[in-house]
LOGUKOL-200755 format. One record per residue (C-alpha): x, y, z; residue in three letters. Coordinates in steps of 0.001 Angstrom, whole numbers, padded with zeros to 6 digits, always signed. Example, Ala and Ser with C-alpha at 12.3 -4.5 7.8 and 13.67 -1.06 7.14 Angstrom:
2
+012300-004500+007800ala +013670-001060+007140ser 
***
This chain:
472
-004000+008200-027921unk -001795+005814-025858unk +001739+006927-025057unk +002924+003336-025381unk +002486+001816-028838unk +003674-001792-028825unk +003096-004517-026217unk +004530-008029-025994unk +002389-010526-024048unk +004242-013616-022779unk +001966-016274-021229unk +001481-020008-021721unk -002338-019794-021433unk -003792-019501-024986unk -007108-018077-023741unk -005399-015291-021771unk -003160-014410-024721unk -006246-014199-026939unk -008241-012029-024508unk -005367-009638-023800unk -004646-009292-027515unk -008274-008413-028239unk -008667-005978-025332unk -005361-004167-025779unk -005724-003957-029565unk -009115-002365-028963unk -007383+000264-026814unk -005103+001264-029693unk -001988-000791-028829unk -000029-002971-031228unk +000045-006403-029556unk +002131-009541-030163unk +001678-012635-027975unk +004108-015523-027335unk +003785-018722-025281unk +007107-019155-023429unk +010104-017338-021995unk +012600-018208-024732unk +010208-016976-027403unk +009746-013740-025421unk +013503-013129-025304unk +013800-013740-029060unk +010867-011448-029811unk +012300-008635-027662unk +015549-008882-029619unk +013756-008911-032968unk +011526-005855-032435unk +011321-002802-030220unk +008555-002925-027615unk +007321-000359-025122unk +005751-002846-022678unk +006232-006492-021707unk +003355-008303-019946unk +005016-011414-018598unk +003688-014444-016686unk +005893-015777-013872unk +005503-019497-014664unk +006260-020322-018298unk +007962-023200-020150unk +011689-023074-020988unk +012398-019834-019083unk +010451-018429-016129unk +009099-014892-016035unk +011512-013494-013431unk +014437-014638-015603unk +012837-012936-018620unk +012243-009843-016483unk +015897-009572-015408unk +017083-010101-018980unk +014650-007497-020329unk +015559-004843-017759unk +019294-005393-018339unk +019062-005316-022137unk +016256-002790-022691unk +016386-000095-019950unk +013431+001881-021337unk +011085-001132-021343unk +008093-001147-018950unk +007519-004642-017529unk +004352-005837-015781unk +004524-009291-014168unk +001456-011560-013919unk +001033-014651-011728unk -001633-016930-010285unk +000768-018211-007601unk +002021-014918-006266unk +002960-013821-002800unk +003946-010443-001367unk +007562-011602-001337unk +007398-012561-004999unk +005823-009200-005831unk +008618-007348-004032unk +011185-009504-005797unk +009678-008699-009194unk +009466-004964-008541unk +012913-004960-006937unk +014241-006528-010134unk +012763-003680-012159unk +009135-004527-012890unk +006739-001588-012924unk +003932-003580-011298unk +002808-007052-010284unk -000726-008285-011113unk -002261-011369-009555unk -004417-013746-011582unk -007295-014016-012113unk -007820-010420-013122unk -010190-008518-015366unk -008608-007290-018618unk -009652-003769-017621unk -007245-003997-014665unk -004316-004416-017068unk -005522-001405-019068unk -005594+000647-015847unk -002052-000457-014959unk -000875+000585-018426unk -002566+003977-018145unk -000813+004584-014812unk +002510+003489-016302unk +001979+005906-019201unk +001256+008726-016773unk +004468+007991-014926unk +006425+007903-018198unk +004948+011284-019152unk +006156+012722-015848unk +009626+011240-016365unk +009864+012728-019860unk +008603+016094-018670unk +011140+016128-015828unk +013908+015456-018313unk +012620+018230-020546unk +012495+020698-017669unk +015962+019827-016439unk +017284+019967-019988unk +016021+023464-020666unk +012917+022646-022729unk +011416+025107-025152unk +012453+028294-023390unk +008942+029199-022236unk +008433+029226-018479unk +005601+027162-016957unk +003817+030412-016056unk +003615+031258-019755unk +001938+027903-020367unk -000943+028829-018038unk -003070+030557-020638unk -006172+032599-020005unk -007582+036084-019613unk -010501+035288-017306unk -010541+036494-013733unk -010403+032961-012194unk -007163+032117-013987unk -005713+035585-013335unk -006244+034941-009625unk -004284+031669-009916unk -001399+033540-011569unk -001454+036182-008839unk -001233+033441-006217unk +001707+031861-008052unk +003581+035176-008037unk +002924+035651-004302unk +003755+032105-003213unk +006676+031160-005479unk +009424+033039-003571unk +008473+032064-000007unk +009031+028280-000040unk +005949+027291+001959unk +004090+024030+001353unk +001219+024451-001121unk -001821+022262-001792unk -003114+022597-005362unk -006703+021440-005801unk -008934+021100-008830unk -010653+018644-011115unk -008776+016260-013377unk -007330+017968-016434unk -007377+021524-015058unk -003584+021965-015024unk -002553+021382-011410unk +000918+020212-012409unk +001438+023335-014515unk +000770+025402-011394unk +003313+023347-009445unk +005915+023834-012179unk +005215+027561-012244unk +005709+027794-008471unk +009056+026008-008865unk +010177+028027-011886unk +009569+031366-010129unk +011195+030255-006863unk +014820+030486-005645unk +014959+026710-006238unk +014417+027036-010003unk +017931+025843-010874unk +017499+022694-008775unk +015456+019571-009642unk +011687+019530-010053unk +010594+015938-009383unk +006997+014840-009928unk +005321+011635-008816unk +001730+010406-009117unk +001028+008788-005752unk -001902+006851-007191unk +000246+005223-009888unk +002603+003383-007502unk +001594+000111-005798unk +000850+000675-002108unk +003561-001737-000967unk +006258+000146-002866unk +005379+003800-002316unk +007695+004187+000717unk +010668+002771-001185unk +009842+005044-004137unk +009611+008196-002014unk +012271+007582+000629unk +014585+005011-000959unk +015745+001690+000487unk +018877+000152+001959unk +020698-002791+000444unk +018957-005988+001544unk +015811-004174+002738unk +013746-006775+000864unk +014269-009664-001512unk +016287-008667-004565unk +017262-005258-003116unk +020849-005974-004086unk +021884-002337-003954unk +020763+000721-002022unk +018461+003062-003922unk +017822+006770-003536unk +014212+007844-003226unk +012472+010760-004898unk +012987+013010-001869unk +016730+012557-002246unk +016521+013209-005980unk +014633+016446-005297unk +017081+017633-002603unk +017468+021392-002945unk +014494+021601-005290unk +010778+020783-005384unk +008883+017510-005050unk +005412+017496-006582unk +003135+014871-005008unk +000234+014472-007408unk -002897+012696-006083unk -001544+012882-002527unk -004901+011637-001229unk -003982+008160-002515unk -001071+007760-000077unk -001490+004729+002223unk -001376+005378+006014unk +002266+004238+006620unk +003517+006581+003895unk +001413+009404+005363unk +003242+009009+008682unk +006634+009178+006980unk +005630+012171+004865unk +004502+014015+007994unk +007919+013403+009552unk +009664+014851+006490unk +007525+017983+006636unk +008092+018378+010393unk +011741+017387+010732unk +013177+017853+007244unk +014627+014335+007235unk +013904+010958+005651unk +014628+007375+006648unk +015041+004921+003741unk +013314+001538+004046unk +015567-000849+006002unk +017870+001960+007160unk +018408+002846+010839unk +019688+006359+010359unk +017862+009424+009092unk +019070+011740+006317unk +018500+015465+006130unk +016803+016765+002969unk +015932+020264+001819unk +012823+019871-000329unk +009836+022080-000965unk +006702+019951-001179unk +003823+020887-003461unk +000900+018469-003276unk -002127+018171-005529unk -005422+016348-005342unk -008790+016189-007053unk -010288+014575-003943unk -011737+016377-000919unk -009012+015800+001670unk -011187+017328+004394unk -013801+014657+003725unk -011105+011954+003764unk -009984+013251+007179unk -013559+013008+008473unk -013756+009384+007272unk -010425+008513+008888unk -008728+007835+005545unk -006245+010711+005725unk -004301+012019+008718unk -005603+015308+010035unk -002139+016537+011115unk -000745+015780+007647unk -003695+017558+006031unk -002924+020783+007914unk +000791+020456+007135unk +000057+020162+003406unk -002754+022705+003293unk -000744+025683+004532unk -001892+027525+001410unk -004466+026262-001061unk -004425+027169-004750unk -007637+026109-006482unk -007380+025681-010247unk -010803+026446-011773unk -012490+024008-014156unk -012847+025163-017741unk -016611+025629-017410unk -015912+028446-014915unk -013699+030240-017453unk -015547+029788-020782unk -014035+032962-022178unk -010645+031192-022241unk -011783+028250-024370unk -011090+029774-027802unk -007801+031278-026579unk -006640+027841-025441unk -007997+026166-028576unk -005993+028515-030807unk -002844+027886-028762unk -003292+024117-029110unk -004023+024552-032824unk -000707+026335-033317unk +001158+023746-031272unk -000256+020725-033088unk +000360+022311-036480unk +004058+022272-035514unk +004177+018924-033737unk +002220+017052-036419unk +004047+018804-039297unk +000717+019867-040743unk +001050+021126-044335unk -000729+023296-045170unk -001349+024384-041569unk -004847+024691-040138unk -005446+028421-039790unk -008547+028625-037634unk -012115+027562-036927unk -015350+027920-038820unk -018062+029958-037024unk -019990+026739-036360unk -016916+025111-034815unk -016289+028178-032651unk -019873+028028-031437unk -019522+024358-030517unk -016237+024916-028688unk -017680+027839-026740unk -020954+026174-025765unk -019568+022796-024639unk -019074+022305-020879unk -015660+020507-021124unk -016022+018044-018225unk -012475+016824-018927unk -011231+020432-018737unk -008083+021645-020514unk -006816+018105-021105unk -010034+017224-022958unk -009754+020391-025057unk -006133+019573-025860unk -007048+016071-027035unk -009944+017439-029105unk -007604+019887-030847unk -005028+017211-031632unk -007779+015084-033187unk -009151+018037-035140unk -005758+018939-036621unk -005223+015321-037665unk -008650+015065-039344unk -008956+018550-040853unk -009151+018436-044653unk -008688+022124-045312unk -007465+025264-043585unk -010357+025413-041100unk -011569+023219-038267unk -015160+022255-039087unk -017761+020727-036743unk -017353+017278-038305unk -013670+017206-037299unk -014553+017848-033644unk -015530+014941-031344unk -019181+013960-031653unk -019816+014672-027969unk -019430+018405-028674unk -022258+018660-031162unk -024391+016054-029378unk -024374+018039-026109unk -026651+020968-025233unk -025002+024398-025008unk -023476+025338-021641unk -025106+028717-021082unk -026032+030182-017724unk -027358+033655-018264unk -030798+034192-019827unk -033963+032202-019230unk -034930+030678-022582unk -038376+029952-023851unk -039300+026319-023190unk -038621+023805-025936unk -041374+021606-027263unk -041889+018486-025112unk -041018+015248-026910unk -043836+013266-028472unk -044027+009904-030205unk -043296+011614-033511unk -040774+014194-032256unk -037796+012411-030700unk -034945+013976-032670unk -032231+014924-030164unk -030441+017071-032725unk -033599+019051-033431unk -034239+019494-029704unk -030716+020872-029271unk -031221+023276-032195unk -034496+024437-030644unk -032797+024991-027296unk -029888+026870-028892unk -032264+029125-030806unk -034291+029864-027659unk -031132+030854-025752unk -030061+033207-028532unk -033491+034855-028666unk -033534+035208-024865unk -030057+036792-024880unk -031076+039285-027580unk -034194+040211-025604unk -032158+040723-022457unk -029619+042946-024256unk -032332+044758-026287unk -030878+043517-029547unk -027234+044379-028786unk -025351+041634-030621unk -022000+042256-028904unk -023517+042084-025419unk -025618+039064-026381unk -022473+037207-027498unk -020877+037985-024118unk -023951+036751-022245unk -023982+033544-024296unk -020187+033227-023892unk -019593+032687-027602unk -017738+034809-030119unk -019477+037712-031868unk -018779+036040-035206unk -020383+032763-034081unk -023476+034631-032869unk -023917+036414-036214unk -023663+033057-037975unk -026331+031548-035710unk -028639+034564-036135unk -028473+034063-039880unk -028877+030273-039603unk -032040+030533-037495unk -033470+033534-039336unk -033628+035643-036168unk -034343+039400-036323unk -032214+040840-033469unk -033995+044198-033516unk -037396+042558-033238unk -036219+040404-030337unk -034759+043521-028671unk -038099+045331-028887unk -039770+042332-027215unk -037282+042620-024316unk 
***
């Protein structure tokens, strides 16, 4: 579900207004489109918008004028400027005036969607920073890292060891595994906990602006830089700066970041003097930085400076025993946040089996989204399979232990995917019972599903556990 809800498109090209309205509406946004700058100003005053997509050249009032008005009157508004006549100077002017990004025409509609997704990610980080600095819910970030499996216990042990010492840490792992939670936990357990925790997604900032964002700029450093601006390093002084997706940093910014790590000082864009800063850097990436170094895309000296200690956050498929624990935690949270009455109390055995057997390629974030959807759609006090995303019950079980009996090969008259999945699931259960000599508890552990879900499946498929155990 998008973080932003409403978007105003201001462009004098009817075809572009039509295409953007169709594409963005299809992504779940509420879209209104106008044809000139004056109409855009009136519309902004009439309704509250989250985003303004604004062309530079429009009748009656140009886009940069609309941009300056919008930023002055609506500080929380995200503005993206579009132009077919753009230059680097114009882009800097637009961003210096407060635009989030600058997109050159012609562009594919999907490019605008990507820009919006990055802007939403940045807004999430801003809101989370405010929550952390304002005290939040009272739970520490460590308490938000849920799990009882050995892989996640090892992450928590590393957090406890590394938090007090202040060294640079590189957090690695797939998207959605919780790398930022680890960074927050390292900060919260450190002597810097009372100071700022500042997070930035390096991949969400245009390459030409990343240095200004990180290190600040002097007055007059570029067109429309009417005042000096502090960078994120200065904002994090005394605390922690979390550089998410650090592998996306362009080469000039890599050089400057290396200097900060070596010398403990920054030099704002357009400034001749350096400033001392005291910042602990925690970086994160889902990319293989070692491979980027080999290809010449990432500085080797910076890599070793960042990778003093590596904390790897395991994907959810490596900790399947934590899936139901996390699902229940999300269930409780969304009952509160969505004001669910009556609350959803739990999962049916079939739903538990689906949750446990799915591989979760999107990791904890995918599970979180699935639980929010399930709570919204649940009609009773239990989550049922039909309220879970279709991809869960359309995917084969993620089981690694026993060798199942082969399923029937497909024929012209036997192409039911659902039946093939049922056959595969049944064969895994029979194989697990043979391996454990009919021990249902051990078989559930081997299959990595709950004991209750296994008993349900045994009944559903008419399996005799004792008979299977004797065959083992």
